[in-house]
N, C-alpha and C positions, 0 to 999 in steps of 0.2 A: 504494500500500500504506500501511498505517497502522502506526506504531511503537507497540508495546504497552509503554508506560513505567510503567504503574501496576499491575504485578503485585504481589500481596501474598503474604507467606508463609502467610497463613491459608488460601488456596485450595490450597496444596500438601498440606495435611493430608488433602484429599479425593482425592488422586491416588494410585492404587496403581501399583506398579512391576512390571516384568517379573519373572517367577519367577527366584529366585536361581540355580536350576539352569540356566536358559536363559542367564543372563548368564555363568555359568562356561563354558558351552559356547562362547559367542561369544568370550570372552577366550582360551580355549584355541586357538580358530581364528585370531583376529586379534591376540592380545595382544602379540606380539613381532615384531620385524623378521625377515623371511626373507631371508637374504643368500646368494647363490650366485655362485661364480666360474665363468664359462663364456663362451666366445666364441660368442655366439648372435646370431641376427638378429632383426629386429623381429617377425616372425611367431612365433618361439619365445617372445618376451617376451609377446606377446598370449595365446598358448596357456597359458603359465604362469599369467598373471593370471586368465584365465578359469577355469582349473582350481582356483585357490585360492578363487574365489567360489563355484564349483559345489559344493565340498566342504562348504559351510555346511549343516548339518543341523538347526539349532535350530528347533524347532516352536513357533511363536508363537501358535497358536490359543488364544483366550481370554486372551492376554497383553495388555499395554498398554505404552505408551511413556512415558518420563519427560517432564515438561513444564518449560520454562524460558523465559526472556525471548527476544524476537526481536531480532536485530541486523540493521541495514541499512546499506548503503553504495551511494551513487549510485542509489537507487531499487530496489536488489536486496536480497533477503533473504540474509544470510550463513548458509549451511547448515552449514559446517564449515571449520576451518582447522587447519594443522599444519605439521610440519617433517620432512624426510627427510634422512638422511646417507648418502652414496654414496661408496664408495672407488674410486679410479682407480689402476691399476697395470699393468705389463707393456705389451704392444703397443697402439698406438692403431689402432682398427679403421677409422678414416677414412683410413688410409694403406695402401698396397699392400705386403704382405710376401710373400716367397716361402718355401715350406716349408723349403728347404735353407739359408736365410740365418739367421744367428744374431745377436742383438743383446743388449747388456747390459740387464738389467732396469731399467726406469725407476723412479725413486723413487715411492713411494706418495703420492698426494695425496687430499684429501677434498673432496667437493662437498656443500654444504648447500643444500637446496631448501626454500623456504617456499611454501605454497599456501593458497588458499581456494576454496570452491565457492559460487557465487552462484546464486540462483534468481529468475526473473522470468517474466512472462507474454509469450508470443509466438505470435500467429496460432492461438489456440485451444489452446495447450499450456502446461504448466509446462516452462520451459526451465532446465536445470541446466548451468552452465558451470564448467569446471575452469580455474583461473588459477594460474600461477606468479608469486608476488609478488617473489621474489628468488632469485638464483643466486650463491652464494659458492663460488668455485673453478671448475674446468673445467666447461663446460656438458655435460650428459649427451647421449648419442647418441639416446636414445628415451625417451618418457614415456607411460605408459598410466594410465587411471583407469577403474575399474568401479564405478558408483554403483548402490546398491540403495535403492529407495524403499519405505518401510514406511507403509502407510495403514490407517486404522481409522475406522469410522463414528461412534464416540463415544470418550470417554476411558476407557470400560470395555472397549474392544476389540470384536470380535477383530481381530488384526493380520494384514494380508495382505502378503506379500513380493513385490515387483515388481522384477525385474532389468531393467536397461536395456542398450542397445548400448554396446560398449566405446568409450571415448574414447582415441585413439591419435595420436601425432605422432612422426615419425622424422626426425632431422636438423634442423639450424638451430633448435635449441631456445633460445628466449629468454623473457624475462618477458612476461607478458600471457596472453591466453586461449589455452589449448591445444586446446580443443574443447568441444562441447556435445552434450547429448542432450535429447530432448523426450518428454514424457508427456502424453497427452490431459488437459486441465484439467477438473476437477470439484470440487465442494465436498467437502472431506474434511479430516480430521486426518491429518497426515503428518510423518514424519521421514526423514532420509536418512543412510546409512552406506555401507559398501563397502570398497574397497581401492584403493590406487594403487601404481605401481611405476615404476622408472626403470632404464635400462641405461647404464653408463658407456661411454666410447669404447674402454676396454680389455676390455669384455665382462662386467664385474661387474654383477650385478642385485640390487636390493633391493626388498622389498615392505613396505608399511606399511598398517595399517588406516586408513580414513577414519573419524575419530571421529564416532560417531552424534550428530547435532546435536539441538537442541531440537525438540519437537513443535510444529507450527504448525497452526492452523485457518485455512484459506483457502477463499474461494468460487471460482466457476468463472472469475473474472478474476484469480485469484492475489492477491486483496486479503486481507491479514491481518485477522482479526476484531479490532475495536477493544474489547478487554476493558475491563470496568469492574467495580470492587468497591465496594459500598456501605460507607462507613466506619461506619455505625451498626449495621446488621444483619450485616455481614461476608459477605453473600451476593454471589456474582459472576454475571456475565451469560453466562459461557462454559462453565463446567464441566458444566452439565446438557444442553448442546446435543447434537443428533445431526445427521448429514448426510444422512439417508435419509428425511426427512419429505416427505409428498406435499402439494402446494399445493392448497388448496380453490378453488372457483369464485369465492368472494368472502369477505371477512373479516366474521365476525359482529360485530354492534354491541356496544358496551360502555359502561356509564354508572356503573361502580362505583368511581370515583376516591375519593369521600368515604368510602365504606365501608372502602376499603383504608387510607386515611389514619387513620381512627379505630382500626382494629385494629393498625396499625403503631405508632402512638403508645402504645397500651395495652401492646403487647408489648415495645417497645424504648425507650420513654421519649418524652415529647412533644417534637416538633420545632416550631420557630417557623413562623409563617405565611410569613415571608420564605423560610425554608428550603424549604417546600413549593412556593411560587410559582416557584422556580427549577428545579423538577423535574417531569418527566413520569413517568407510571407505565408501566413497560416490561413487556410480556409476554415472559418469557424464551423460551418457545416461542411464537412469534407466532401470533395467532389465525388468520391466513391459512394457517398450517401445522398447524392442529389444536390450538393452545394453548387452555387453559381459563382461566377467571377465578379459579381457585383461588389462595388467598393465597400459597402456596409458588411459584407461577408468576409472581408479580408482584414488581417491583423498582423503587424510586425511583431515577431516573437524571437527572442534570443535563441541561438542554435540549440543549446542544451535543453531549454524549456520546450522547444518544438519537438525534440526527440522524445521527451517524456509524453507529450500529448499524443504524438503519432503512435507510440507504443501502447498507450491506453486504448486507443481506438481499434487496435488489433483484436481486442477482446470485447468489442462493443456489443 
């Protein structure tokens, strides 16, 4: 994967955000912790979490997702991260209690869980893994996570909602990977959200939203698009892209480099011969995918960056 370090604020001006009403609906659904006191088992925890996800009714047709920088760790895209607080009190469900026995209430304790979700490519799939990074306090009895994947063919939408299988682990909860889900890999813009929950040994349950992460553009090998923004024209290589272009039999020929240079210099100011010799002319929509030689489809890109972009499109 490639780390997109050269995001510029200028391209954010061209990104439209989800309708405010839809955001309010999501915040109403996910915006606060749902805490329940109950002596439940893991199946009930799973059912509760599934129910919370199922109640999401936000309609995202013709909406789009906010865009931000990519974060990576150990070769995996960091999708989201956060913290959960879980209270522990009363009986410990890992011990055997008889209904006629009475015990003094145990003091209330607090468990703080920190998590992150990583994404990588595995055997033809996008793989999303839920990790517990730290556990402060008594370890929980069970942990669940329901990841929702939002995809769109362009930054203009429309957005599709894709629910995944539930990630669940009961007993022996430690830091590290809790579980993974996989989605068939394809070239797409995507972001992930959802909800996660935990049950204490005393039966207390808490649910929190998985903060929706930044939108990513990845090819079918889960490689992040190597974004580039031209410092002169402020045009970028990613914003106009779509993920549903059809590949042609062969790429049409092109010999318009000098004509483009002349027009670019006339439009944005003359650049030196050395500046141009260090750059190739990139077709934002590649010719092999139907791109034209129109001035607005062309972008001067440093040789090394152009190599990265061309390599990314080999697995479009």
